[in-house]
N, C-alpha and C positions, 0 to 999 in steps of 0.2 A: 504494500499499499504506498502510496507517495502522500507525503504529508499535507502537500498543499491542497490535493483533490479532499483528503480526510477534512480537511478545514472548510473549503468549498462547501461540500455538502452537508457538513455540520452548521453552517452559517444559513444554507439555503433553509435547512429543517427547523433551525433555531427561528429563524424569521417567520416561517408560516406559525410554529407554535407562540410566538409572541402575539400574532395578531389574532389566534384563537383568545388569549388571556386578556387582551385589550378589549375583544369584541362582548357583545351581550351573550353570545352563545355559551360562556361559561359563568354566568352569575357575577354576584357582587361581591362574594367571598374570595378574597385574594388567595387564601391557602387553597382553597379547590379549584378555582380558576387557573393558578400554576401549575397543579398536579395534571388538569386537562389539557395545559399548554405542552407539558413535558410529554403526555402521552400521544398528543397530535404529532409533536416534533419528532417522536421516535418511530411512529407509524410512517411519515413521511420519507425519513431516514431510511427506514427498513425496506421500503416500497421503491425507492429510487435506486436502492443498491441492492435489489434483491438476488442478482447476480453476482454481486460482489464488486467492489471497486478495482477498476482495471489496473493491471501492473505497469510498471513504469515504461516497458517497451510499446504497450497497446494503447497507452494513455493519450490521448489527444486533446488540444487546447481547443475550448469552445470558439467556433468561428464568430469573428467581428467583422461586421461588414465595414466596406469603405466609406459609407455614408455616415456611421457611429465612429469611425476613427476621424472623419471629417467635420465633427460638429464644431461650430466655430465656437472661441473662446468666449465671446459676447452672451452666450447662451449662459455658461456656468456663471458670469458675472449677474447675469438678469435674473437667476433663479432666487438668491438670497433676497434681491429686492422683492420681487414678486412675493415671496413668503412674508416680508415685511408689511408690504400694501396689503395682502389680505390676512394678515395674522388673526383679526378679530372674527373674520368670517371661518378660517380655519377653527378656531377654538370652538364656535358655536355649532360646526358640522361635527367635531370630536364629541361634544357634549350630547348631541342627537343620535350618532352612531353608536355610542356607547351607554346610552341610557337604558333601554329596555328591549329584551328580546319581541315584547309584543308590539313594540313602533317599528324598529328599523333593526333587523338582523344580518344586513349584507352590505350596509354603506361603508364599513371600515375597511371593507375587502375591495372594493372597487379602486381607490387610488392605486395600490400596487398591481391589480390586474390591468389599468390603462397604462401605467408605466411599463409593465412587462411587454404587452402588446405593442407599444410603441418602439419599444427596443427591438422585437423581433421584427417589426415591420422595416425600420431602419438598417436592421442587419442583412436583410435580404435586398436590399438596395446596393447595387452595384457603384453607382454614381459617386465619386468622392469630390465633385466639383460643388464649392460653396454656392448658395444662391439665396438671394433676398427678394421680398415682394412689398411694395409699399401699400399692398391691400390689407396689410396687417393694422393700419392705424385706425380704420374706422372700427374694426372689432376691438380695440383698444379704449379708443373714445368711447364708445358704446358701454362697455366695461367701466370704464370711469365716471360716466354719467348715472349708472344703476349703483355702483358702489357708494357713489356721494349721495345719493338718494337713501340708501338704506343707514348710511352714518347718521341720519336725520331720523328716519321711520324706525330704525334698529328691528326690522322684521327678520332678519337672516336669510330670508328667502331671496330678496333682491341682490344680498351680497353672494349669495351662492349661485345667481345666474350670472352676475357680473364675472366670479371667478371663472365658471364655465365658458364664458363668452372670451375672457382672455387669451385662453389658450389657442385657439386658432390663430388669434392676433399675434401671439409670438411666435406660434410655428411659421407664419407667413413671413414675419419680420427676420427670423433668424434661420429657417430652413427653408423657403421659397414655396411656390405655389403648387409644384409638381409633387413635392415632397408632402405638403400638407394634404393634397388630395388622395396620398396614398395612406395619411393617417387620418381618412375621413371616420373611420369606424372607432379607433380609440377614443377620438376627440369627441365624437357622437354619444358615446357611453359614460361621458361625463354627465351627462342630465341624468342618470342612474343615481348618482351620490345624492340628489334631492332628496331629503327626508320626507315621509309621507305627514302632511298635515293633519291635525288630528279631527279636523272638519269633514275631510273626505273619507276618513276611516270611519265618521259616524252616517255619512250620506250615502254612501255606495250600496247599502243593504244588505252586507255580507252576514250582519248579526241574523238578520231574519232569513236568510238562504239557510245558515247553518241550524238554526233552530227547528226551521220548516223540514231540514232533512234528518235531523237526529231523530224527529218523533216518530216517524213511521219504521224507523230501525228498531226502536225502542218496542214498539208493538210487535214488530218481527220477531223479535227475541222474547216476548212472552210477558214484557212489563207493561203495567197500565200507566199510562202517561197523559197529561193533559198540558198542552201547550198554550199560553196566551202571550202574544207577541214573541219576545225573546226569553220568556220564562218558562221553564218546563218543570212541571211538578208530578212526581212519582205517586202513585197509589199510597193511600194512608197520610198524605198532607204534611210529612214531616221532611222529605226529602226535596227540596225547591233547588232548581239551578238556574243560574241568569247567566247567558250567553252575551258578556259585556263586549264592548270595543274590543278591549286586549284580545279575547277570545275569537272576534271576528274571522281571523285568518288575514287581515290585510298586509301584515309584515310577512308572511309565507308566500303571499302572492305577488308581492311586489319583488321579493327576492327570487322566485322561480320565474318570474316574466324577464327579469334581469338576467338571469342565467341563461333561458332560453334565447335571449337576445343575443348573447355572446355567442353561444355556440351557433346559431344559426348565420350569424355573419361569417364562420369559418368553415361551415358545412359546405362539401363541393357539389351538392346538388339540389335544386329548387324544392323537389318532392320532400327531402329531408329538412329542410329550412321551414317548409309550411307545416310539416309535422311536429317539429320542435315548438313552433310558434303557437300551434293549437293545442299541442298537450300541457303548456304551462298553466293555463287557468283551471282546466278541469282536475288536473293532478293537485293542484294546490288546494284547490277547494276541497275536493275529495279527501285528502289527506287531512285536513282539519277538521271535518266532518267526524272523521273516525277517531281522531284525537280527542273532541268533545263528549264523542259516546263513550270512548273508553274511560274517561274521567268519570263520568256519570256513573257508568257500571261498577268502575272501583268504589267510588264514594258510596254507593248503594249497598256495595258486599262488605266493604271494609270498614268504612266510616268516613265523615264529612271531613276529618282531618288531613286528607288526601289533598285537599283544594289549599291548605296553608301548608303544605309541605313542600320540599325540594322537586318532588315529584311531578308537581304541576308545572313549573318552568321546564323541567326536563323533558316533557312531553313535547312541549314547543320546540325543544331542540332536536328532538327526534323526527319530528314533522318536517323542518327545515331538511333534515338529513335524507328521509325519504324522498322529498320533492327534488332535491339536486340529485340524487341517485337515480331516481327514474328519468330525469332528464339527459344523464349521461348514458342511461342504457338506451334510450332513444336515439341520442346523438350517435351512437357508436364510436369507432375508431377515428374516422374522416375528420372531423373537426379537433379532435385532441392532436392528431397527428400535424395537423396544420400548424398547431400553436405549441408544438416540440420543439 
């Protein structure tokens, strides 16, 4: 084993594990989150090196494209300034990304995914000639206007839109129009970083859809249940369950659609793209219905303390994993091979 390779693989696995620790998928307790992060890091390391690290004679350095090597120095000078300008927005996003699994369980993963897709796109670009486009200035001017407006309104959402609008502006100014067109997918995926507003979670009707889907399943399983809106009451009147906004499945739906869009962008056939996009919504809604049904059955059989225990949020993590895993099965090897 070569030490540089071991360090590289450990760094990749550690980075993924650290993301899981920071994400809402691992909960608020630091010790439990850290253990989960170590488990994820160990799993990533074992999967990537399941055939063993290459020996020194077999080892080959990772290819670095001409476009990556030719990135202008001004880009690296602009990044710290960009972070400084959007620091309040980045703090606002971090708060929402890590707040709760019930509101946004994928946002923290989007920046590294976008960065990885950007690197892979530029790595495959053979052109090392630097290029710039003045069309970046309108994007940056619009981003500045939105950012100043948000500084007054302090909504967070306008600042996030300003941040997303600044990305193609910087790309045009520092990388040129042709490379920016090649980066269209990673840049467009920036929209998936926006947290779902609470008003949308309430208004889309997922609570009612979930409750109305769970009720006939309970009847099918032999339980006598009565539903009123989003409240489900089992026979006897002692077991009452409310499908709240947090249990509506909006976070899982948003995450599922986001994963489906990423995979569809890199799928190699139109039928596969359509299948991925079509599967995301029913898969997310169906998984959440099963989650709520399982919680009701466990609460009825074991006790209502289940709803206040760590099992409750863990079912949300399981739902997220099921949806992502299902979409990966639908995608098959093609899009994953494109991202390798």
